[in-house]
C-alpha positions in Angstrom: 93.4 -52.0 -7.4 95.0 -48.6 -7.6 93.6 -48.1 -11.1 90.2 -48.9 -9.8 90.5 -46.0 -7.3 91.8 -43.6 -9.8 95.2 -43.7 -8.2 98.6 -43.9 -9.8 101.8 -45.4 -8.3 103.4 -42.9 -5.8 105.6 -42.9 -2.7 102.5 -43.1 -0.5 100.9 -46.0 -2.3 104.1 -47.9 -2.4 104.5 -47.3 1.4 101.0 -48.6 2.1 101.5 -51.8 0.0 103.5 -53.7 2.7 100.7 -53.1 5.2 98.2 -54.6 2.7 100.5 -57.6 2.0 101.5 -58.3 5.6 98.1 -58.1 7.2 97.6 -61.5 9.1 94.5 -62.5 7.1 96.7 -63.5 4.2 98.9 -65.6 6.6 95.8 -67.5 7.8 94.8 -68.2 4.2 98.3 -69.3 3.4 98.2 -72.1 6.0 96.1 -74.2 3.5 98.7 -74.9 0.8 96.3 -76.6 -1.4 94.2 -73.4 -1.7 97.1 -71.1 -2.4 96.8 -71.1 -6.1 93.0 -70.7 -5.9 93.3 -67.8 -3.5 95.8 -66.1 -5.8 93.6 -66.5 -8.8 90.6 -65.2 -6.8 92.6 -62.1 -5.6 93.8 -61.3 -9.2 90.2 -61.8 -10.6 88.7 -59.6 -7.9 91.3 -56.9 -8.4 90.7 -57.0 -12.1 87.0 -56.6 -11.5 87.6 -53.6 -9.3 89.9 -52.1 -11.9 87.3 -52.3 -14.6 84.5 -51.2 -12.3 86.4 -48.2 -11.0 87.9 -47.2 -14.3 84.9 -47.6 -16.6 81.9 -47.1 -14.3 82.9 -44.9 -11.4 85.6 -42.7 -13.0 84.4 -43.0 -16.6 80.8 -42.5 -15.6 79.5 -45.1 -18.1 75.9 -46.0 -17.5 75.4 -49.1 -19.8 78.7 -50.7 -20.6 78.0 -54.3 -21.6 81.7 -55.0 -22.2 82.6 -53.9 -18.6 79.5 -55.8 -17.3 80.5 -59.0 -19.0 84.2 -58.7 -17.9 83.3 -58.0 -14.3 80.8 -60.8 -14.1 83.3 -63.3 -15.6 86.0 -62.2 -13.1 83.6 -62.4 -10.2 82.4 -65.9 -11.3 86.0 -67.1 -11.4 86.7 -65.5 -8.0 83.6 -67.2 -6.5 84.7 -70.6 -7.9 88.1 -70.3 -6.3 87.1 -68.8 -2.9 83.7 -67.3 -2.2 84.9 -64.7 0.3 86.7 -62.7 -2.4 83.3 -61.6 -3.6 83.2 -59.3 -0.5 86.6 -57.9 -1.5 85.0 -56.7 -4.8 82.0 -55.2 -3.0 84.1 -53.4 -0.4 86.6 -52.2 -3.0 83.9 -51.1 -5.3 82.4 -48.9 -2.6 85.9 -47.7 -1.8 86.4 -46.7 -5.4 83.2 -44.6 -5.2 84.4 -42.9 -2.0 87.8 -42.1 -3.7 86.1 -40.6 -6.7 83.6 -38.6 -4.7 86.4 -37.0 -2.7 88.0 -35.7 -5.8 85.0 -34.1 -7.4 84.2 -30.4 -6.6 80.5 -30.9 -7.1 78.4 -33.8 -5.9 75.1 -35.3 -6.8 73.4 -38.4 -5.5 73.5 -40.1 -8.9 77.2 -40.4 -8.7 76.7 -42.9 -5.9 73.4 -44.5 -6.9 74.4 -45.4 -10.5 77.6 -47.3 -9.7 76.0 -49.0 -6.7 73.1 -50.2 -8.9 75.6 -51.5 -11.5 77.5 -53.2 -8.8 74.4 -55.0 -7.4 73.4 -56.1 -10.9 76.8 -57.4 -11.9 77.1 -59.3 -8.6 73.7 -61.0 -9.1 74.8 -61.9 -12.6 78.0 -63.4 -11.3 76.2 -65.4 -8.6 73.7 -66.8 -11.1 76.5 -67.7 -13.5 78.5 -69.4 -10.8 75.4 -71.3 -9.5 74.6 -72.5 -13.1 78.2 -73.8 -13.6 78.1 -75.4 -10.1 74.8 -77.1 -10.8 75.9 -78.3 -14.2 79.0 -79.9 -12.7 77.0 -81.6 -10.0 74.6 -83.0 -12.6 77.4 -84.2 -14.9 79.4 -85.9 -12.1 76.3 -87.3 -10.4 77.2 -85.6 -7.1 74.9 -84.4 -4.3 75.7 -81.2 -2.3 74.3 -82.4 1.1 77.6 -81.6 2.9 78.4 -78.5 0.9 76.5 -75.8 2.8 77.0 -73.3 5.6 75.6 -73.9 9.0 73.1 -71.1 8.6 71.5 -69.6 11.7 70.1 -66.5 10.0 66.7 -67.2 11.6 68.2 -66.0 14.9 68.3 -62.5 13.5 64.5 -62.2 13.8 64.0 -64.7 16.6 66.6 -63.2 19.0 67.7 -60.0 17.2 69.4 -58.4 20.2 71.5 -61.3 21.2 72.4 -62.3 17.6 73.4 -58.8 16.5 75.4 -58.3 19.7 77.4 -61.5 18.9 78.1 -60.4 15.3 79.1 -56.8 16.2 81.2 -58.0 19.1 83.2 -60.0 16.5 83.4 -57.1 14.1 84.8 -54.8 16.8 87.4 -57.3 17.8 88.6 -57.6 14.1 88.8 -53.8 13.6 90.2 -53.2 17.1 93.1 -55.6 16.5 92.0 -57.9 19.4 94.4 -60.6 20.4 91.6 -63.2 20.3 91.5 -62.7 16.5 95.2 -62.2 15.6 97.0 -63.9 18.4 98.6 -60.7 19.4 97.1 -57.3 20.0 97.3 -55.1 16.8 96.8 -51.8 18.6 97.8 -49.9 15.5 94.6 -51.1 13.7 92.3 -49.3 16.2 94.5 -46.2 16.0 94.4 -46.3 12.2 90.7 -46.6 11.9 90.3 -43.7 14.4 92.6 -41.5 12.3 90.7 -42.5 9.1 87.4 -41.6 10.6 88.8 -38.3 11.9 90.2 -37.5 8.5 86.9 -38.3 6.7 84.8 -36.3 9.2 87.2 -33.3 8.9 86.9 -33.5 5.1 83.1 -33.5 5.3 83.0 -30.6 7.7 85.3 -28.6 5.4 83.1 -29.2 2.4 79.9 -28.5 4.3 77.7 -30.6 1.9 75.2 -32.6 3.9 74.2 -34.8 0.9 77.8 -35.7 0.2 78.5 -36.3 3.9 75.5 -38.7 4.3 76.4 -40.6 1.1 80.1 -41.0 2.1 79.2 -42.0 5.6 76.8 -44.6 4.3 79.4 -46.0 2.0 81.9 -46.1 4.8 79.5 -48.1 6.9 78.9 -50.5 4.0 82.7 -51.0 3.5 83.1 -51.8 7.2 80.2 -54.3 7.3 80.3 -56.1 3.9 83.4 -58.3 4.8 81.2 -59.8 7.6 78.2 -60.8 5.4 78.7 -64.5 6.2 78.9 -63.7 9.9 75.3 -62.4 9.7 74.3 -65.7 8.0 75.9 -67.9 10.7 75.2 -65.4 13.4 78.6 -65.5 15.0 82.3 -65.7 14.4 83.9 -67.4 11.5 87.6 -68.4 11.0 89.6 -65.3 10.3 90.8 -66.7 7.0 87.3 -66.1 5.5 87.7 -62.3 6.0 89.4 -61.8 2.6 88.2 -58.1 2.4 89.7 -57.0 5.7 93.3 -56.3 4.3 91.7 -54.0 1.7 89.6 -52.2 4.4 92.8 -51.6 6.4 94.6 -50.4 3.3 91.7 -48.0 2.5 91.7 -46.7 6.1 95.5 -46.1 5.8 94.9 -44.3 2.4 92.2 -42.1 3.9 94.3 -41.3 7.0 97.3 -40.3 5.0 95.2 -38.2 2.6 94.4 -35.6 5.2 94.9 -31.9 4.4 96.6 -31.3 7.7 100.4 -31.9 7.7 100.2 -33.0 11.3 97.4 -35.4 10.6 99.4 -37.0 7.7 102.5 -37.3 9.8 100.6 -39.0 12.7 98.9 -41.3 10.1 102.3 -42.3 8.5 103.6 -43.1 12.0 100.5 -45.2 12.7 100.9 -47.1 9.4 104.5 -47.8 10.1 103.6 -49.0 13.6 100.8 -51.3 12.4 103.0 -52.7 9.6 105.7 -53.7 12.0 103.1 -55.3 14.2 101.9 -57.3 11.2 105.5 -58.4 10.4 106.0 -59.5 14.0 102.7 -61.4 14.1 103.5 -63.3 10.8 107.0 -64.2 12.2 105.2 -65.7 15.3 102.8 -67.7 13.1 105.7 -69.1 11.1 107.7 -70.0 14.1 104.7 -71.9 15.6 104.0 -73.7 12.3 107.6 -74.7 11.9 107.8 -76.2 15.4 104.5 -78.0 15.0 105.6 -79.5 11.7 108.9 -80.6 13.1 107.1 -82.2 16.1 104.6 -84.0 13.8 107.4 -85.4 11.6 109.3 -86.6 14.7 106.2 -88.3 16.1 105.3 -90.0 12.7 108.9 -91.4 12.6 108.7 -92.5 16.2 105.4 -94.3 15.7 106.7 -96.1 12.6 109.9 -97.0 14.4 107.9 -98.5 17.3 105.9 -100.5 14.7 109.1 -101.9 13.3 110.5 -102.8 16.7 107.4 -104.5 18.0 106.7 -106.7 14.9 108.7 -110.0 15.0 109.2 -110.1 11.2 108.8 -106.5 10.1 109.3 -106.0 6.3 110.2 -102.4 5.3 109.0 -103.0 1.8 105.5 -104.1 2.8 102.4 -102.0 3.4 100.9 -102.7 6.8 97.3 -102.0 7.9 97.1 -99.6 10.9 94.3 -98.8 13.3 94.7 -95.4 15.0 92.7 -94.6 18.1 92.4 -91.3 19.9 94.2 -88.0 19.5 97.4 -86.5 20.9 97.1 -84.0 23.7 97.4 -80.4 22.5 101.0 -79.3 22.2 102.0 -76.5 24.6 103.3 -73.5 22.7 104.7 -70.1 23.6 103.6 -68.7 20.3 100.1 -67.2 19.6 97.9 -68.1 16.7 94.9 -66.4 15.1 91.2 -67.3 15.5 90.5 -70.5 13.5 94.2 -70.7 12.5 95.8 -74.1 11.9 99.4 -72.7 12.4 100.0 -74.5 15.7 97.7 -77.5 15.0 99.0 -81.0 14.8 97.8 -83.7 12.4 97.5 -85.9 15.4 94.9 -83.8 17.3 93.1 -81.8 14.6 89.3 -82.7 14.5 89.8 -84.1 18.0 91.6 -87.0 16.4 91.0 -88.2 12.9 92.5 -91.5 11.8 92.2 -90.7 8.1 94.1 -87.4 8.6 96.8 -89.2 10.7 97.1 -92.0 8.3 97.3 -89.7 5.3 100.1 -87.7 7.0 102.1 -90.8 7.6 101.8 -91.9 4.0 102.7 -88.3 2.9 105.9 -88.5 4.9 106.8 -91.8 3.2 105.6 -94.5 5.6 104.1 -97.6 4.0 100.7 -98.0 5.7 97.0 -98.5 4.9 94.1 -97.6 7.2 91.8 -100.0 9.0 88.1 -99.8 7.8 84.9 -99.7 9.9 84.7 -103.5 10.3 88.3 -103.8 11.4 87.9 -100.9 13.9 84.9 -102.6 15.5 86.8 -105.9 15.6 89.8 -104.3 17.4 88.0 -102.0 19.7 88.3 -104.1 22.9 92.0 -104.5 22.3 92.4 -100.7 21.7 90.6 -99.8 24.9 92.8 -102.1 27.0 96.0 -100.5 25.7 97.9 -97.6 27.3 98.2 -94.5 25.1 101.2 -93.0 23.5 104.1 -92.7 24.4 103.8 -95.5 27.0 105.2 -99.0 26.3 102.4 -101.1 24.8 100.8 -98.1 23.0 101.8 -99.8 19.7 100.9 -103.5 19.4 100.3 -106.0 16.6 97.4 -108.3 16.0 98.6 -110.5 13.2 99.7 -108.1 10.5 97.5 -105.2 11.7 99.2 -102.5 13.8 97.2 -101.1 16.7 98.4 -97.5 17.6 96.7 -95.8 20.5 97.5 -92.1 20.2 95.3 -90.8 23.0 92.9 -92.1 25.7 89.6 -90.8 24.3 87.9 -92.1 21.2 88.6 -90.2 18.0 86.1 -88.8 15.5 86.0 -92.1 13.5 85.4 -94.3 16.5 82.7 -91.9 17.8 80.9 -92.1 14.4 81.2 -95.9 14.6 79.4 -95.7 17.9 76.6 -93.6 16.5 76.2 -95.9 13.5 76.1 -99.0 15.7 73.7 -97.5 18.2 76.3 -97.1 20.9 77.0 -100.8 21.6 80.6 -100.6 20.4 81.4 -98.6 23.6 79.3 -100.5 26.0 81.2 -101.8 29.0 81.7 -105.6 28.9 
């Protein structure tokens, strides 16, 4: 990433690296262990694309470099295949590389911005087309249909209700850059201070140079860098889980880099203090997320063991070597926690209440923790519904019962997602009062 910006390792860049690594967005992504390797590959591929783009196109000034074009397109295609949001990291960092190079040059002409932006647009389109071709080929080869693999697009609201739609999107953007507690769980006040210092430093630089064309170009690039991480928010017209904002740690790093690059010694000192303050806030936030996650996981393990123990105690001839069919009903009440979590975070979420109750998720968790069970299917759930409704819910006595060799476990009082779908499939008669 440094190479793409024409930078070399230095005390300042090393000092800014912890802020980039500790920013809470990475913690939100890390909550999904199954995606960790894919996210790592996407980050490396996006960074490699930025390095080639910045080194060969922005700094090198190459106009038609097919080797660089192919390498960047391949890296972006790989990144898209792992986690689509990392495409916006490349776009933001690509514009950041142009800003960094423009600040170094004594003279300025508009082509220094237009040419790399055009190249970036072309290579992004090529990567998207290549990714879509590979995706379509796999769907065809595996006989799959992508009905459930699309975003809930509400982009039509941008022209039907433009004022309300844009207000909703920009309100979310301001909360992210302002370090709002609704996004990060705690208030990252240092983020707002850092962006203010970066903006002040950039404006001071432009006033010092007194070049209107350079100023307009750099301000336009700065606006693009701030907005491009939220491209999907304009599609869904509203907030998305914070883990999808893969470009935000880079934008924060760039703001810190610009703030600590000021000519004024006082400005640099204040910026360094702000970076240290925000870094410690990020470390603190991550420690809170980890504490909440650890407590929730311990609670889930204890609950899974308690349910299985109750099953063994209520069955007259329980065999520990046998797999028993289980019908779960309802969801556990949300666990009270003193620890904050981020927007869309799963750090404090339990397997027993996520998705408002999901028997498949609960059953999979019990199997994962070593309990020998199988899950009841639709027909069995319909057959046992009257019994489930008559039972008290966990942890009351009678919340775990047996009907033959089928265990009935009522986790919560309200129907879970599977039973609600059963109701929709059957036209609602499953839940009709007798």
